[in-house]
matplotlib code that plots the C-alpha trace (Angstrom):
import matplotlib.pyplot as plt

x = [24.3, 23.9, 21.2, 21.5, 21.9, 19.1, 21.0, 20.2, 23.3, 22.7, 20.5, 19.5, 15.9, 14.5, 15.4, 12.1, 11.2, 8.3, 6.0, 8.2, 11.2, 12.9, 14.3, 12.3, 13.7, 14.4, 16.6, 18.9, 22.4, 24.2, 27.9, 30.5, 31.1, 27.3, 26.4, 28.3, 25.8, 27.3, 29.5, 32.7, 33.0, 36.4, 38.2, 40.7, 43.1, 42.5, 39.4, 39.6, 36.9, 34.9, 31.8, 33.6, 31.2, 32.1, 29.4, 29.5, 28.7, 26.8, 24.5, 23.3, 19.7, 17.5, 20.3, 20.6, 24.0, 25.4, 28.9, 31.1, 34.7, 33.3, 30.3, 27.5, 25.2, 21.7, 20.8, 17.1, 16.7, 13.5, 13.4, 15.0, 18.0, 21.6, 24.1, 27.5, 30.5, 33.0, 36.4, 36.8, 40.3, 41.6, 38.9, 37.3, 33.9, 33.2, 33.8, 34.2, 34.8, 33.5, 35.8, 35.1, 37.2, 38.0, 36.4, 33.8, 31.0, 32.4, 29.4, 27.0, 29.2, 29.4, 25.6, 25.1, 27.5, 25.6, 22.3, 23.7, 25.1, 21.8, 20.0, 22.6, 21.7, 17.9, 17.6, 15.6, 17.8, 16.9, 16.8, 19.0, 21.7, 21.3, 17.7, 16.2, 14.0, 10.3, 10.2, 12.9, 11.1, 7.8, 9.7, 11.3, 8.1, 6.4, 9.2, 8.9, 5.1, 5.4, 8.0, 5.8, 2.8, 4.7, 5.8, 2.2, 1.3, -0.2, 0.1, 1.8, -1.6, -2.9, 0.1, -0.4, -4.1, -3.6, -0.4, -0.4, -3.9, -7.0, -9.2, -9.3, -7.3, -9.0, -7.0, -7.4, -5.7, -2.8, -0.6, -0.1, -0.8, 1.7, 1.9, 3.2, 6.7, 6.6, 5.7, 8.6, 11.0, 9.7, 10.2, 13.8, 14.6, 12.9, 15.0, 18.2, 17.1, 16.3, 19.5, 21.6, 20.9, 19.2, 22.7, 23.2, 20.4, 22.4, 25.2, 22.9, 23.9, 27.2, 27.9, 29.2, 30.7, 33.3, 34.5, 37.8, 37.3, 33.8]
y = [52.6, 53.8, 53.6, 52.4, 55.2, 56.2, 54.8, 51.2, 48.9, 45.5, 43.4, 46.2, 47.2, 50.7, 53.1, 54.2, 56.0, 56.3, 59.2, 60.7, 60.7, 57.8, 54.8, 51.6, 48.9, 46.8, 49.5, 50.0, 48.7, 48.3, 48.9, 46.9, 49.6, 49.9, 46.3, 43.1, 41.2, 42.6, 39.8, 40.4, 38.0, 37.1, 34.6, 32.2, 30.2, 26.6, 24.8, 22.7, 20.2, 18.8, 20.7, 24.1, 26.4, 29.3, 32.0, 34.2, 37.8, 38.1, 35.2, 34.7, 34.1, 37.1, 39.0, 42.7, 44.2, 47.7, 48.9, 51.6, 50.7, 47.4, 45.2, 45.5, 42.5, 42.2, 38.5, 37.8, 35.1, 33.4, 35.8, 39.0, 40.2, 39.2, 42.0, 41.2, 43.3, 42.0, 43.7, 44.3, 45.7, 42.6, 42.5, 39.4, 38.4, 35.6, 34.6, 31.3, 32.4, 34.7, 36.8, 36.6, 39.0, 37.8, 40.7, 41.2, 40.7, 37.4, 35.3, 37.7, 37.5, 33.8, 33.6, 35.8, 33.6, 30.5, 31.9, 33.0, 29.5, 27.9, 30.3, 29.6, 25.9, 26.4, 25.6, 27.5, 30.0, 28.8, 31.0, 34.1, 34.6, 37.7, 38.5, 41.2, 39.8, 40.4, 42.7, 44.9, 45.0, 46.0, 48.8, 50.2, 50.1, 52.1, 54.6, 55.1, 55.3, 58.1, 59.9, 59.7, 60.9, 64.0, 64.7, 64.5, 67.2, 65.1, 66.4, 64.5, 63.8, 62.4, 60.2, 58.8, 58.2, 56.3, 54.4, 53.9, 54.4, 52.3, 55.3, 59.0, 61.4, 64.6, 67.8, 68.7, 65.5, 65.6, 67.9, 65.4, 62.2, 59.4, 58.8, 62.4, 61.6, 58.2, 59.8, 62.2, 59.3, 57.4, 60.4, 60.9, 57.3, 57.8, 60.9, 58.9, 56.1, 58.3, 60.4, 57.4, 54.9, 52.6, 51.7, 49.8, 47.5, 46.4, 45.2, 43.6, 41.7, 43.4, 47.0, 49.5, 51.6, 48.9, 48.6, 50.3, 50.2, 51.8]
z = [32.9, 29.4, 26.7, 23.2, 20.7, 18.3, 15.3, 14.6, 14.7, 13.1, 15.4, 17.7, 18.4, 18.0, 20.8, 22.3, 25.5, 27.9, 28.1, 30.7, 28.4, 30.2, 28.3, 28.4, 30.7, 27.7, 26.1, 29.0, 28.8, 32.1, 32.1, 34.1, 36.7, 37.2, 37.8, 38.7, 36.5, 33.4, 32.0, 30.0, 27.1, 25.7, 23.4, 24.7, 22.5, 23.6, 24.7, 27.9, 27.0, 24.0, 25.2, 25.0, 23.1, 20.8, 20.4, 17.3, 18.0, 14.7, 15.5, 19.1, 18.1, 19.1, 20.9, 20.2, 19.6, 19.3, 19.0, 20.5, 21.1, 22.4, 21.5, 24.0, 23.8, 25.1, 25.4, 26.0, 28.6, 29.9, 32.9, 31.6, 29.6, 30.1, 29.5, 28.1, 26.9, 24.4, 23.8, 20.1, 20.2, 18.5, 15.9, 17.3, 16.2, 18.6, 22.2, 24.1, 27.7, 30.4, 32.7, 36.4, 38.5, 42.0, 43.7, 46.5, 43.9, 42.6, 43.8, 41.9, 38.8, 39.0, 39.3, 36.3, 34.3, 35.5, 34.4, 31.0, 30.5, 31.2, 28.9, 26.2, 26.5, 26.6, 30.3, 32.9, 34.9, 38.3, 41.4, 41.3, 43.9, 46.1, 45.1, 47.3, 50.1, 49.5, 52.6, 51.1, 47.7, 49.4, 51.4, 48.2, 46.3, 49.1, 49.0, 45.3, 45.4, 48.0, 45.9, 42.8, 44.8, 46.0, 42.5, 41.4, 43.9, 46.8, 50.3, 53.0, 54.6, 51.3, 50.9, 54.4, 53.8, 50.5, 51.4, 55.1, 56.6, 56.3, 57.0, 56.2, 58.3, 59.3, 58.7, 62.4, 63.4, 61.0, 63.0, 65.8, 63.8, 64.3, 60.5, 59.9, 60.9, 59.1, 55.8, 56.2, 56.9, 53.9, 51.6, 52.9, 52.0, 48.6, 48.0, 48.8, 46.5, 43.6, 44.0, 43.4, 46.2, 43.7, 42.5, 45.8, 44.8, 41.7, 44.0, 46.7, 48.8, 48.4, 49.5, 47.0, 49.8, 50.6, 47.0, 46.3, 42.6, 42.5]

ax = plt.figure().add_subplot(projection="3d")
ax.plot(x, y, z, "-o")
ax.set_aspect("equal")
plt.show()
């Protein structure tokens, strides 16, 4: 993951941060090693059909672009932002193909390419492949709420009262309360998530631990 620099390349939005000094979600640029949904754009010599499109880097509508040794393209879609990387070593200013490595995350990359193609043609993206189940989303949300509560100075008992219990927990009952161990388990999971485990969510339903190139 990287963030766009404070300088304003042509077409890029201002770099702004939240009150905590963290980049806004819309200003985050995911790199290829970080997420299989980052698409590598390229230029091939010959088209294979009359419907073969060529996209100019300087004119993809409301897309934001910033340059390093490559072009990083943020393409607003109806349900989010598509991230693309274009190799500029040859001085190319346009692309007409997407590279899809035949790796363990191929299905995710294929889905990202499909959604980009549909957005490019003004069509709804449709359901995303490998979306987190609602139960997993709820669990991760609970983990992070508990993590934030601890950072804000809440005690474990207060976390249990607000997030897990429907009634107050008396201090005298907390030592042997069944939620005491559950709160500790939730915070352990939250610590792993915040320490880098969140990257696994980017590869879901694939496992980063099985990838030899990660």
